[in-house]
C-alpha beads as a LAMMPS data file, in Angstrom:
LAMMPS data file: protein, C-alpha beads

85 atoms
84 bonds

1 atom types
1 bond types

-500.0 500.0 xlo xhi
-500.0 500.0 ylo yhi
-500.0 500.0 zlo zhi

Masses

1 110.0

Atoms # bond

1 1 1 -298.984 -417.580 415.722
2 1 1 -297.294 -417.366 419.217
3 1 1 -298.883 -415.265 421.778
4 1 1 -297.349 -413.879 425.109
5 1 1 -299.380 -416.478 427.042
6 1 1 -297.735 -419.188 425.262
7 1 1 -294.205 -417.723 426.094
8 1 1 -295.289 -417.178 429.617
9 1 1 -296.379 -420.834 430.112
10 1 1 -292.852 -421.958 428.946
11 1 1 -291.255 -419.326 431.049
12 1 1 -292.939 -420.514 434.294
13 1 1 -292.120 -424.140 433.369
14 1 1 -288.312 -423.137 433.185
15 1 1 -288.796 -421.372 436.501
16 1 1 -290.076 -424.583 438.037
17 1 1 -287.135 -426.364 436.616
18 1 1 -284.659 -423.752 438.121
19 1 1 -283.409 -423.132 434.457
20 1 1 -282.447 -419.496 434.260
21 1 1 -280.291 -419.927 431.122
22 1 1 -283.496 -421.538 429.085
23 1 1 -285.829 -418.625 430.640
24 1 1 -283.103 -415.968 429.830
25 1 1 -282.978 -417.303 426.219
26 1 1 -286.673 -417.805 425.937
27 1 1 -287.333 -414.005 427.278
28 1 1 -284.848 -412.651 424.600
29 1 1 -286.693 -414.430 421.985
30 1 1 -289.934 -413.185 423.149
31 1 1 -288.554 -409.609 423.073
32 1 1 -287.519 -410.001 419.363
33 1 1 -290.923 -411.388 418.266
34 1 1 -292.762 -409.144 416.095
35 1 1 -296.044 -407.984 417.538
36 1 1 -295.603 -409.543 421.116
37 1 1 -294.228 -407.660 424.076
38 1 1 -293.561 -409.266 427.708
39 1 1 -295.985 -408.500 430.463
40 1 1 -295.931 -408.429 434.060
41 1 1 -296.005 -412.345 434.103
42 1 1 -293.403 -412.634 431.588
43 1 1 -290.901 -410.651 433.619
44 1 1 -292.062 -412.190 437.077
45 1 1 -291.469 -415.634 435.430
46 1 1 -288.148 -414.443 434.269
47 1 1 -287.142 -413.188 437.721
48 1 1 -288.378 -416.342 439.275
49 1 1 -286.182 -418.514 437.019
50 1 1 -283.180 -416.423 437.836
51 1 1 -283.872 -416.539 441.519
52 1 1 -284.483 -420.167 441.609
53 1 1 -281.130 -420.784 439.718
54 1 1 -279.126 -418.595 442.308
55 1 1 -278.840 -415.675 439.874
56 1 1 -280.229 -413.131 442.211
57 1 1 -278.414 -410.011 440.982
58 1 1 -279.474 -411.082 437.534
59 1 1 -283.070 -411.399 439.048
60 1 1 -283.101 -407.996 440.398
61 1 1 -281.877 -406.484 437.110
62 1 1 -285.294 -407.619 435.662
63 1 1 -286.810 -404.453 437.489
64 1 1 -284.594 -402.194 435.287
65 1 1 -285.301 -404.018 432.227
66 1 1 -288.818 -403.712 432.821
67 1 1 -288.683 -399.931 433.180
68 1 1 -286.580 -399.636 430.225
69 1 1 -289.139 -401.402 428.228
70 1 1 -292.119 -399.272 429.556
71 1 1 -293.576 -401.944 432.043
72 1 1 -294.171 -400.554 435.564
73 1 1 -293.086 -403.355 438.011
74 1 1 -296.071 -404.519 440.113
75 1 1 -296.514 -406.704 443.142
76 1 1 -296.116 -409.854 441.233
77 1 1 -292.333 -409.270 440.344
78 1 1 -291.643 -407.639 443.671
79 1 1 -293.042 -410.709 445.572
80 1 1 -290.826 -412.953 443.346
81 1 1 -287.827 -411.057 444.247
82 1 1 -288.617 -410.811 447.803
83 1 1 -289.211 -414.392 448.109
84 1 1 -286.106 -415.451 445.960
85 1 1 -283.649 -413.446 448.150

Bonds

1 1 1 2
2 1 2 3
3 1 3 4
4 1 4 5
5 1 5 6
6 1 6 7
7 1 7 8
8 1 8 9
9 1 9 10
10 1 10 11
11 1 11 12
12 1 12 13
13 1 13 14
14 1 14 15
15 1 15 16
16 1 16 17
17 1 17 18
18 1 18 19
19 1 19 20
20 1 20 21
21 1 21 22
22 1 22 23
23 1 23 24
24 1 24 25
25 1 25 26
26 1 26 27
27 1 27 28
28 1 28 29
29 1 29 30
30 1 30 31
31 1 31 32
32 1 32 33
33 1 33 34
34 1 34 35
35 1 35 36
36 1 36 37
37 1 37 38
38 1 38 39
39 1 39 40
40 1 40 41
41 1 41 42
42 1 42 43
43 1 43 44
44 1 44 45
45 1 45 46
46 1 46 47
47 1 47 48
48 1 48 49
49 1 49 50
50 1 50 51
51 1 51 52
52 1 52 53
53 1 53 54
54 1 54 55
55 1 55 56
56 1 56 57
57 1 57 58
58 1 58 59
59 1 59 60
60 1 60 61
61 1 61 62
62 1 62 63
63 1 63 64
64 1 64 65
65 1 65 66
66 1 66 67
67 1 67 68
68 1 68 69
69 1 69 70
70 1 70 71
71 1 71 72
72 1 72 73
73 1 73 74
74 1 74 75
75 1 75 76
76 1 76 77
77 1 77 78
78 1 78 79
79 1 79 80
80 1 80 81
81 1 81 82
82 1 82 83
83 1 83 84
84 1 84 85
């Protein structure tokens, strides 16, 4: 059974590899997984992957997606966005 931490590890690896497409696809899969919701680290890893693959506008959209999903953006995601722009 997959857990959010399992997804987060792979999301962080995609960010390190600058693979925004793979990170976006995996994040969407995470959102569809029953019984699992993305957390601060999921969102920050997605934003990091998007920043590192020069998709800054999409990375900034992560904040709105967080709010829509009921997650309050924290310092981790703000730091990712500030460092990526």
